[in-house]
N, C-alpha and C positions, 0 to 999 in steps of 0.2 A: 668735500665729503662724498660726492657721487663719482669720484675718480675710479672706484672699483668696477664701474660699469663695463669698461673695456676688458678688464680682467675676467669678468664673468663671460663676456662674449667670446673671448679666446678659449674658454672652457666649454663653449657650446650652449651656454645658458642665457636665456632671454630674461633679464631681471628689470623690475620696476621698483618703485618705492611706495611705502604706505605710511601715512602720517600716524604716529603713535597716539596723538591727541584725539583726532576725530575719525581716523580710519580711511580717509580719502586715499585712493590709489593713483599713481602717476606713471605713465610711460609716454615719452622717455622719462627717466627718473629725475626727481627734483629734491633739493635739500630743504626746501621750505614749502609750506602748504598754502595754496591759493585759497582754500576754503576757510581755514581757521587761523592762518598766519603762524602755525606751529613750526618749530624748527628741529623736531626730533622725528626720526623715521626709522623704518626697518626695511630690509630688502625682501622682496617677494618675487618668486619665480612665476613667469608667465608661460602659458602652454604653447604660445606661438600660433594657436588656432585663431582664425578670424575670417573676415569677409573682404573680398576684393572690391574696393570702393570706386577705383578709377585706374586707368592704365594709359600709357603712351609709349610710342616707339621713337627713340631718339636717333635721328639721321645725321644732324649737324651737331656733333658732340663737342663739349668743351675740351680745351687742351689737356692732354693726359689720358683722355678717353677716346680720342679720335681714331685710334688704331683698332678699337673693338666695336665701333659703330657699324651698322645699326644695332641697338640693344633696346630692350623693353623694360620699363619700370612700372611698378604698380603702387598705389596707395592702399594700405591695409588698415581696416578697423579691427583691432584686437578684441577678442571675446571679453577679456578682463578690463577693457577700457584703454584708451590711447590709440594713437595712429603712428604709422611709420611708412617710409618709402623704401621699397626693396626691388631688387632685380627679379624679373620673372625667370624662374629656373627652367626645368625641362618640360614645361607645359607647351604643347604645340600652339602656335599663334592663333590658329583657327578655332581652338578650344577655350581660349581666354574669354571669360564673360564677366561683366560687372555683376556683383552679387554672389559670385561663386564662392563656396567654402574653400579656404586655403590654409596652409601652415607656413609660418615664417621660420627659417632656419639660419642661425648665425654662421658665417663662414669667414675664412681668411684667404687673401690672395697669397698663395704660397710661392708663386713664381716671381714675386716682387721682393727685393731685399728688405724694404721697410715693411712693417706689419700694417696691412690695410684690412680693416674689418668691414664686412658688409653682410647683408641678409639676402637670402633667395626666397622666392615665393614658390611653393610646391603644393602638390595635391596632399590633402590630409591623410 
């Protein structure tokens, strides 16, 4: 049911789900509601605005990412609820601060034959 999530990301849209029974919102999207156990939902667009909750720089990267290390990832609390992990974009490392307002932007690795979706954290 939530397989359209990747399609939305490819179009640059950050989407979550909202339970039609009780109105609870989820990001990442869910097909069933943890609040009321409902199984009907609708797609809702998220602004991407949020707060940087934590960040770390990866020096010893897993296989497949070792050629781009070091890189910095952040955990974002979205305004509409939910959290995600994203790459820190063009924000200089000395300006990254926990609690700073940010915007999450869906992206694709275009230089890689397979489609790989990811998010970047940028200034709002």
